[in-house]
N, C-alpha and C positions, 0 to 999 in steps of 0.2 A: 505496498500499501504506498510506504513512502516513496516508492521509487516512483510509484504513477501519479501521485500527488507532488513531488520534485521535479518529474518533467513538465508536468503541467505548469508550475509557478518559473522552472527557466526557460518555459517559454514565453511568457507575458513576461519575464526578466528583459528577453531579448529584443521583444517587440518593445517594451519600454526603452532602453537604452539605445536601438537602433533608431527608432523618432528622434527622441531628447536629441541626441549625436548628429541626426541627417536636420532637425531645427537648426540646432548651433552652427552647423557646417552652412548651411545657407543662409545664415543671417551674417555668415564673415565675408563668403563672398559675395553677398550685396551688396555690405561696407565696403570691403576693397574695391568695388567695382565705385561707387560714387564716389569713394574719395578720390580715386584716381579719375575718376570723370569729374568730376569738381575740379581736378589740377589742371587737367588738359586741357578742357575748356576754356580755364582762364588763359593759358599759354595760346591757343587759337584765337580766343577775340583779342588777343595782345597783338599777334603777328597779322592779324587784319586789321586792326589800328595803324600799322606800322606801312604795311599796305598801302592802304587807303592814304597816309599819307607822302609815300613815295610817287603813287599816281599823281599826286596835286604836284611835287615838285619836280615830278619826271628825272627823278635820280634813286635808282637802288641799291647804290651800293651800301648804302649802310642797311638797307635790308638784308643784305647778300651776306653782311659780315652777321648780326644777328640771327639770322639763320643758321649758319654753318657754324657758330658758335653753339646755340639750341642742339645741333643735330652729334657736335662731338659730343656734347655735356651727359645727353640721355639716348644718344644712339637711337633718336628717330626721325624719320623723314620727312620732310616740309616742302608742298608742293604750293606754288605760287602765281595765279596766271592773272595777267593784268591784259588791259586792252592792247598791248603793243607788245608783251613781251611774258614768256613762261620764267621763272623761275624756280630752283629747286636745290636742296641739301639732303644731305644722310643719302643717297642715291632710292629715291625715291620718285620716279619717271612719271610724265605723263602714258609711256605706251604701256603701263600695267594696267591691265580692266580694272580694277578695283580703285585704283587714280583716278582715271578719265572717266568712270561711272560718279564718281564722288564730285568731281568737278562741274559734269554736265548736272548733276541734280543743283549743286549750289547755284549753278549758273542759271537757274530756273527761279532765284530767290527758296530753295529748301534746303534749310539749315540741319544739318544730320549731326549731334552732337551726341547720341546716346551712345554708350558701348555693352556691347553683349556680356551678358554677366561672364564675371571667370571663372574657368571651371582647373582645379586644380593640376589637374594632367591632359590639359591641352596643350595646343601649340598655335602658331602663328603670332600674326598682327593685327591689329584692327585700325580702322579709319576712321577719322570725324572729317567733318567739313563744313563749312558759311562762305557765305557770298560778305562782300562791304559793297559799302558806295552810298550815295544819299537814297533820300526816299522815295526817288521816280525812278534813280536811275542804278543798273550794277556794273559797280566797276572792275569788277574781280571777282575770285575765289581763292579760297586758301580751305587746302588740304592737308591735315596731320597724321602721320601714322604713331597710331602707339604700342608701343611693345609693352604686353603685356606680363613677360618673363618674370622680373622682380614679383608683380604683385601675384602672380604665382606659384612663387618660391616662396610669399608670405603665409597662401590658403595652403598651401602642403606643409609648412612648417605646422600652423592651424589644426591643418589635420593628424597631424602626430601628437600634438598635445589633448584634441578630443579623444583621437581614438585609445591613449593610454590612459585618460581618464574615463573613457566609457570602457576598458575592460576591467579598473581599478572597481569603479563602480559595479558593474554586474558580477566580478567576483565579489563584493561585499552585499550585493542584494541574493546573489544565490548564499553566502554563507548564514545571512538573517534568516533565508527563507528556511533553511537546513536546519537551524538551532529553532526555528520556532513551528515546523513540520515534528522535529523529533519532540518537543514539549506539548504538540498537541497531541500525536500519536502515541507516545509514550504509556499513557495510560488506557488509551482503545489496544495495543500489544498487552499491556496486563492484565487487563479483562478479556484478550481473548485466550490468553493463558490459563487466568482463573475460572473460565469458562470451562475449559479444558479438562483441569484439574479436576472441577467439582464434579464432571462428567465421569470420569476417569475413577475418582479414589472417593467421591460420598463429603469433601472437604476440603474446603482452600485455605489459603492465610487472608489474614485483614489486608485490602490495597490499600496502598498507601494513597494519603487523598493530593493531590497535583495535576495540574493542566488549569485547563480554562476550567471558571466555574460551572457551568453545563457536567463537563466529563468529573470534575471534585463529586458532585451530586451523583452524579451515575454512580463512581466507585463504590461514595456510602451506600447507594439504595442496593449495590451486589452483594457488599458486605455483609450488610445487614439482611438477605434472602439467604446468602448461603448460609449462613449460621443458621439461619429457622430450616433450612431444606436438612442440613448434616444432622441438626437435634430429633425431626421427625425422622429422618433415616433412621439413625439410632434408637430411637425411641422404639420404630416398630421391629429392631432385631432384636431391643431387648425385650419387648412385648410377647412376643415369637420365642423367645428363649427361656423369656420367664413364663410362658403358658405353657409349654413342653414339660418344663418341670414340674411346674406342679400338679399339672394333666398326672404324672406319672405313680405319686400317693393314691389318687382314688381309682386308678385302674390296678395297683398293687393291691389292691384292699378290695377291688372285685375278683381280681385275681384267687386270692383267698379264699374267699368265701365260698367261689367255684367250686374250689379244689374241696371245699369239707362239703359241698354240697354233694360232690361227687362219689363221696364215700358212704352217703346215706341212700343213692340211689340204687335200684336193686335190678331195672327194667334193660334189657340192651339197650331196647330205643330211647328211655332217660339217657343211659352211658354216652348214645352217641349221636343225640343233640348236645350233652353236654361237652362233650369234646369238639364239636361245631363251634362252643363259641369259646373255648378256649382257643384254638386256634384263632377265632377273631379276636382276641386279644392278646393275642402273640404277636400277631401282624400291627395291630395298634401300640402295642410297645417296642416293634419294629422301628413304624413310622415316628414316633415320638422321638428314638433313638438317635433316627436320620436327621431330622428338624434338628433337633440339641446339636448334632455335629456339622450341620449346614450354618447353621447361626454363628457356631465356635468362629466357621472357616471362612465366612461372609466378613465378621469382623477383623480374624486376621489380615484377609484379605483386601480390605479397605488401607487397615493400619499397614502392609506392606508396598501401600502403592502409594504411600507417604514417604520422602526420603526420609525426611528426620527421625520421624520413628524406624523408618525400617533402619536406616544403620545403626539405630539406639536400642532393638530389640535384642535380649539378652541370648534368648535362645538359638539366633542366629549362630553358624559358624560354620569355621571349612573344613568340611569331612570327608571319608572316603567314602563313596555310597556302596563299594561292594561289600563289605560287611553287613549293613543294614539289608541290603539284597539279601545275602544267604543267612539271616534270619527268619525274613520274612518267607522265603522259598522253603525251608524248614517247617515251616508254623503249617505250611500250606498244602506241605504234601499230602497227608494222608486224609483231606479232602480231596484230592486230585485224584489219587487213587481209587477211592471213593467212585469219582465220578466217571472212572477208567480212562482220565488222562494223563499224560507223561508231562511228567515239571524238569526241567532243565535250566541250572543256572551254567551259564557260561563264562568262563574266568576272563577277569579284564585282559583286554588287549594292550594297555602302559598304565601306567599309576595314574590316577587320574582323582584330582579332589573340585569339590564343588562348596557353595557357599548356600545351606541348607540348616532348618532346622532338623536334628535326627530320627524324634519321633513322629513328627510331619510327614517326612518321608515314608517312615517303614506305614504309618498310614495311607497313604497315596497310593502305594505297591501293594498294600496287604487290598485295600478298593480294588485294583487294578486285578490283581491276582485271582478274587473269586470272581468277578466279573466273568473272565476268562472260564474259570473252572463250571461256573453256574451256566453261560450261556453257549461255551461251546464244549462240553461231554464229549470225553472219549477223543479229543484232539490231541497236538504236540503244543504244550507251551513253553516258552522259552523266553528267560531273563538273561539281560546282556546291558552292557555300558558300549557307550561309543561318543568317538571325539567329535566335536563339533568346530563349526570356526569358532564361536565364541567360547565355548565350556567343554560340557560332558551331558550326553543323553542316557538317560534311562528308558532301556526301549525292551516293552512285554508285547510280545505277538506268540500268535497261535493261527491253525490252520483250519480253524471251525468255518461256522456259516458266513460268519461277519456280517456288516452291516451295508444296505444299499449305500450309494454315495450322496442319495438324496435324503438318506438319517442321518449321514454323519453328522451333519451342523445342528441339528436337532438333539444328539444325542447327550450335551451338557445341559441340557435346560430344564429346570425345575419338574418333578414328577412324571418326567417324557419317560416312556417306554415304548420298546418297537410293538407293533403291533404282532408280531409271530412271537413276541416273549410272553403275552401275557395271562399264558396259562405258568410260568414261571414264577414261584415269590419272590418280593423285592418292590421298593417303593419308590422307586426311579431317580433315587440323590445321589447314587453312587458316584457317579461324572461329575455332577454338579458338584460335589466335595471337592473329588480330587482337580479340579481347577480351578477352585479359589484357593485351596491351598499350595498349588501351583506358583498360582499369583501372591499369596502373600509371601512366597518364598523368591520371587522375584526370576521363576520359571513361567514356565508354559506349555498347557495339555495337547497336543496335536494327535488327533485320530487319526489314519488314514487307512487306508483298502488293500489289505495283505497282494500279493501277486497271488496268481490264481485263484486264492480264497483263504480269508481271515480278516481277520484284524490285528492291524500295529498301533497302541499303545505310545507314545515319548513323552517322555518328562524331559524337557530341554530347562539345563539350570547354566547360571554362570560361571566361570570360574575365577578361583582367587584373586587372580588378575588383570578380572574386567570391572569395571567398573558402574557394568549396568544393572548389579543390583543392588545397588547404593541408592 
């Protein structure tokens, strides 16, 4: 945005500077032209008077001396035509077309004493002329050649001064425009960054009140709104967590009463009905556990998205992920055998470390292994680590049925379950919890379709030398 605004302001600055410079240079040209014209018309009138006197005295020697002296001094030619004779100085001749035309106009009693405007980079001379004589008779004509080079040199010097002043003024105006643009847009950039931070983390720092009054008021309003939104989101998370926690007590009490009721039941239909109630209670308990885990994971994800809190989080450490993977594979192996699956842990290709909470890494890997065992029974499940450009990835893959490409993007949505898995027990929160915990640790969860068939889950983390986790 700053570049676009500066581009527009730069164009305006150029237009203003060029316009002002053009006005100044035009005025300078007009001033020099008028000054030269006044000077040369005075000389023309003087020679007209001398020529008139010479015509009356019938003696042109004095006139010729004055003409020669003038031409020697100014380097300009003079041509005077009397009734009997034509005299000249400075090389100006009646044979020259411009001089002949000027004599003809003057013979008609038409005075031509106006100079053309001086151009800084022009060339050549100009001619002025007039007649002299009595009120009723033209006795002769005077033509004066005007050398414009000296005036052009003065104009070029003024051009140089004006151009240098214009460049300095333009640079000053551009600097001022850059400062003003930065002053105006800096709060806008801060506001844009704060909006992105609020969208990503659910919280934002207080915006400094800077810039124009309207933007200062906007910063105050946004800070107040962001505080309200953050508080509302935190209240919702606490409400979900507290509600889930509080529901565990009545559900536990209900479970105990049903267990006692089962002891008093005698008939098979009654026991079967009670068993169905117990199964539903177990499903409710599993759902409450999942909601609690999700609330904790989302809280950690929002904390982890904040640079300051993430840096200060005490549980984050530089760890070797392989022992954690080894422990989770050992715990999941019995369940894998019961499902007919083959669970394999590949040794690390090289020594690798990641920045992560070890307990949360174990939780993430455990959830992914549970999903692979549950939804891909009888498959080969592989756990390994891989080096990435920015760190290390924990990869859990299986050769089961996998998920269609259109379902992969939805798999981390809360309570989402694939239609083909509706008959398998679950609450649809496992992948969501893994994704949030990965975010809390500066990593990310990537789900991909395995070549041929199956599913690949990648947990990518930054290495200890990469600042992306901070």
